[in-house]
N, C-alpha and C positions, 0 to 999 in steps of 0.2 A: 833468624835466631829468636824470634818471638818478641822483640822490642817494639814499643809504640813509636813509629816514625811518622813525622808530619809529611804528607804528600808534597812532592816537589818536582820541578823540572830543572833544578839547579845542579851544580856540580858538587853538592854535598847532601848529607842526610842530617836531619835534626832529630835526635833521639830524645824522647820525653820520658822522664823517670817519675815515679810516684812521690819522690821527696828530693829536696836539694842535696841532702847528705849522700844519697845514692848516686846522683849525678856527679858530685865531686869525687866520690870513691872511684867510680868508673873512669873519670878523667885522670885521676892521680895514678891509679894502677896501670893504665895503659901507658902513660908517660914514663913510668918506672921501667917499662919493658920496651921502650923505644918507639912507641906509637904516639904520635903527636895529634891530639884532638884539641878542641877548644870548649872549655866550660863557658856557658853563656850567662853567668851571673852578672857580669859587667854590662850586659845588654838587656837587663831586666828579666831574664829567663833563667832563674837559678836552678830550675829542675831540668834543664836541657843541656845537651852536649852536641856540638857540631862535629861531624866526621866528613872531611873532604874526600872526594873520590880521587884516587891516585892511579898509578900504573897497576897492571894485573898483579905484579909481584907485591906491591905495597898493599893492595886490597886483600890479597891472600894472607899476608902477614897480619893485617889488622883483624880479619875474621878468625884466624887461628889464635891470636892472643885473647880475643874476646871469648872464644869458646873455652880456653884454658881458665880464664878468669871466672866465668860462670860456674865451671865445675869446682873451682877452688874457693869460691866466695859465697857462702850461703845467703848473705845479705842481699846479693844481687838477684837471687831467685825471685824475690817479691817484686823486682823491677821489671820482670817479664810480663806483667799484666798492665793493661792500659790504665793510665792515671784516672782518678776520679774527676768528673766534670763539674 
């Protein structure tokens, strides 16, 4: 989907956004649609969201909700570029 994801061999993806506000928006919008992720501000990573790997059905639902959110939320369009280093 074009997000910056930290390489991992774990059972989750860590998505890095260009700003904390975008990470929180992403987290809150998904939660409102029944997709539970974890905003990582409490872990010192306020620009990041953790998405755990689930069943095929859960993963499909997550991807579909993210696609809808991207289409409906212009602010997230700028989150599709890698963050500044």
